[in-house]
N, C-alpha and C positions, 0 to 999 in steps of 0.2 A: 504494500500500500504506500503510494508516494507521500501520504500524509504522515507516515511514520518517520520520514527522513527529516531531521531537524538540523539544518546547517548552522554552524556557529555564527556565520555572517548571513543574515536572511536576504541580503541584497547583493548577490555575486556580480562580478563584472563580466563584460563580454568575453574576456580572455578565458575565464573559467568556464563559461558556457560552451565555447568552442572546444575547450579541452575535454569537457565531459562528452561532447559529441564524438570526438575521435576515439575516446576510450570505449564507448559503447559499441562503435562500429568494429573496432579492432578485436574485441573479445570473441566474436563469433564470425568467422570468415564467410560462412554461407547463411545469410539471413533468411529465415523462413518468414512467411507473411505475418505470423503472430509476433515474431521477434521484431520485424520492421515496425509494426504497430506500436509495440512497447517503446522502441527507440524514439519514434517521433512524439508519442504522447507525453513521455516524461520530459523530453527536452522542451516541448512547447509550454508545459506548465511551469518549468523552472527557468525559462528565458528571462534574464535580468533586465532591470530598467536601464535607461540610458545613462543616468547619473551615478550608477552604482560603482563602488570601488572594488577592485579585485582583492580577494583575501586568500592567501596560500592555505590558511587553516580550513577555509570553506572548500578549497579545491581538493584537499585531502579527504575531508569528511563527506562532502556531497558528491563530487565527481567519482570518488572511490565507491561510495555507497550506490550510486546509480549504476556503475559498472558491475558491481556485485549483484544488484537487483536484476540487471539485464541478463547476466550470465545464468543466474538461477532460473529465470523464466524460460530461457532457451533450453537449458538442460532438462527442465520439466517437460517442455513441448516435445523433446526428443525421447522421453521416457527413460532418462538416466539421471542419477543423482550424483552431484559433484560438489565438493566444497570449494569455496571461492576465497582466494587469497589476494589481497590488495596491498601492494607495496606502499610503504609510508612516504610517498612523494608523488606529486602530480605527474601525470603523463604516462604512468606505467600501471597496468592492471593485468593480472594473469589468473586463469582458472586452473586448478590442479586438484588431483585426488590425493596428493601427498602433503608433506609438511611445508611450512613457509621456506625452509632452507632449500627445498628443491624446486621452488616456484619458478625461479628464473630459468633453470635447466629445462623444465617441463612445459614452460609457457609456449615455446615455439611449436612443440608437438600439439598442444591443445589448440593453438591457432589454426593449424593445418591438419586437422584430424579427418582427412579425406584423401581421395586418390587424385586430386587435381594437381597438376604440375606447378612447380615453383620457378618463377622467372626473375632475372635481375632487372634493374632499371635500364641497363644498356640494351637488353633484349626487348623490353617494352618500347624503348625509344625508336627502334627500327620500324614499328608499326604506327607510323604517323600519317598514313594516307598518302605518302609521297613515294618513297622508294618501294614500299610494299603497299598494296591497295587496302589492306585491312587497317583499322583504326583501333588501337588499344589505349587504355588509360587505367591508372590505379587509384584506389581510394581505400584507406583504412586497412591496408594489407591485402586487399583483393585486386584482381586484374579483370577488367571488363573489355569485351569486344563490342564496341558501340558502332561498328561499321554500318549496320542497317538502321540504327537509330538516329544517326546524325541529321538526316533530312527531316526527321519528325521532331527534332528537339524544339520544345516550345519557345525557347529564347533565340532560335535561329541557328543555322549550321555554323555561321561564322564564330559565334561565341563558344560553342562546345569544342570547336577545333583548336581553340587556344590551349586546351589540355591534351591534344593529340600526342601520343607517345610519351606522356608525362603523368604527373600526379594531379588530382583534382583539388586537393586540399587548399592550396593558395588561392584558387579561383573562388571556391565556396566561402572563403574568408570575406570576400567582397559580396558575392551573390548569395546572401544568406536566406533568400526565399526558399532555397532547397531544404531548409530545416523547418519550414512552416507546416509541413504535413509529412505523412509516411509514404506518399506516392513515389518520390524519387527512389527511395530504397526498394520499394516493391518492383519498380521497373528495372532497376539495376540488378536485382536478384536473378533475373532471367538471363543476364548477360555475362555472369561470372564464368571465366574460363580457366582461372588459375589464381595463384597467390604471389605477391611480391616478396622477394627474399627478406627475411626479418631485418638483416643489416641495412638494406636499402630503405625499409619502412621506418627504421629508427632515425635515419638521416632526414626523412620527410618530417617526422615528428619534431626533431630538433630545429629544422627549418621553420616550422610553424611556431614553435616556442620563441624563437629569435624574432620572428615577424611580429608576434604579440608584444614582446619586450621592448623592441627597438623602434617600432613604428607606431604612429598615432592610429587610433581606431578610426577607420574611414567614416564612421557614423557618429563621431563624438560632437560634431558641430551642426547636428540637425536642428532646424528652426522649431520653435514652439507652435503647436497646432491647436486648433479649437477643440476643446474637450468633448464637444457634442458629436464630432465626426465618429463614424463607426469604423474602427481600425481593424483591418484584417492581418496586418503585419507591420512592424515598425522598423525593420532593417532588411530591405528598404521599406519606406512608408507606403502603404496602400490602404486608403480609407475612402469611405463613401458617405454621401449625404443622407441623413435620416429621412425617412419617408415624409414626415410632417413638414420638413423644411423645403423639400423640392417644389411644392406648389404654393409656398407663401408669397413668392414674387417671381416674375418672369426672369429677372437677372439674379443669378445665384450670388449671395454674399461672398465677397472675395475670400474670407477666412473659412468658408464652408464649401468651397469648390472641391470636387472630388480629386483624389490624389492617386495617380498610377505611376509608380516609380520602379525602376530596375537598379538604380544606383543611389549613392548618397547625394544629397543636395550640394552642389559646388559652393565653396566658400570663397567669395570674391571681396577683396578690399576695395576701398574707393579708388585707390591707385590702379588696381587691376582693371576696374571699370573705365577709368579715364584713359588708360593706355590700350584699351581693346581695339583690335584691328580685324576686319573681316577680309580673309584672303579669297579672291575670286579668280578662278582658273578660266582664262579666255583662249586657251590653245586651239579650241575648235574653230575659232575665227581668226586664226593665225596671229594671235597675240599671246604674250606670256602671262604669267600669274601676276596679279596686282593686288594691292591692299587698300581698303577703305576704312577710315577711322570712324569711331562712333559719332564724333561731332559732325562729320560729313553726312552720315546717315540721318542724323537729327535735323540737318538743314533741308532735307527733302520734304515735299508736301506730305502731311500726315493724313492717312486715310483710316476711317473707322468702320468696322464691320461687326455686327452683332450676330453671333452664331452659337450653336450648341455643340459641345463635344461629348462623345459617349464612348466608353470602353466597349470593345466588341464582345467582352464577356459579361456585360450587364445582364442581370437576372439569371446568371448561370446557376445559382443555387436552386432554382425551380426545377432544372433538369435533374438535379441530384435526387429528387424524390422518385425518379424512375430508374435512373442508372447513373452511377458515379461518373463525374467528369473530372478533367484535370484543370488546374488553375485556381485562381482566387474565387471563392464562393460568393460572388457579389449578389446582393439582393437587387433592388431597383435603383440604387443611389449612385451608380457609377456613371452619372450624367450630370452636366452642369451647363449653364448658359452665361455668357459674358460679352461685354463690348470690348473688342480688341482694336488697338490702334498702332499705326506704324507706317513706315515707308513701303510703297509697292515694290515688289521684286523687280519689275521692269525698270523702275527708276534707279534702283541700286545698280542693276547691270549697265544701264546707260551711263551712270556716273563712273563706274569702273572702266568703261571703254573709252572715256574721253582722252584725247591726246593732249600733248603738252600745251597746245594753243587753246584748249578748252572747247574744241569742237567735237561733238559726238560722231564716232565713226559709224558707217552704215552696217 
């Protein structure tokens, strides 16, 4: 029961959350559907707030307890009993039927307690979709053949190919929507073809710990949102307008506009905004690339357009009553209307194509 887990620090930081995720996934190489459900459900309930500070004590207590809980659940689903040993430091958890002294020796056996082959990171790197047609990537000690899945990746093939021939962990550190439900793990379960050599996986874990220690959390500067928004996920932020607000006015209040993000909100200083330049590629009309400043754009005639934006997944939750769908379970609030203002694209292109004499080229 997750309520029985009492962390010493009730508000863990994002680093600890990501650590717990990796621990859970590494414990059992071949996630069964029930295991994937446990993995997602406990992480969702324990995902920390934005302002929380990381506590190593919590990492040991909660992440270790989560890992133990997960291992016990999977052992039960497989019809076997196994004691769980959690080493007294973050980042390492191992399941064993022996004593704690033998945990490290037996952990690699427990990780790969099946007939699947073990590959090195160098072997995985060969399957990057270039030299070899197949596309492999690793996560949590497992290796996945995603060749047939790339074209159907909800975030587009370009994004998933960033991890081709490598590990997924650094990318999911930014794209944390993969932890919002158990669907990614369920889909990945069918693609497992082997395991990453424990030495190489340890390097990945050290890389992720270094990333958390030495770099700022990409979501630490998120702006404050209206508390009335219905939030489906906050890293990245995806939130919809409450039903009773949608019809209160034709123009949606600015702070209630629905939010559909895949990334953190960029943090720009006043200096960054003042020095902004738009690069325009004019090679198709036999000109090179040119840059237009923000002041130049603001000097162009301002055109205003009132229009409605809607996420294509709006009202998706209604389909879930019949068959489960993938993606954010929007109600009917992923839609908003606003008056937009700015320069017309044709005017910006004409400005960029002006020659030194100020005459627009045909």
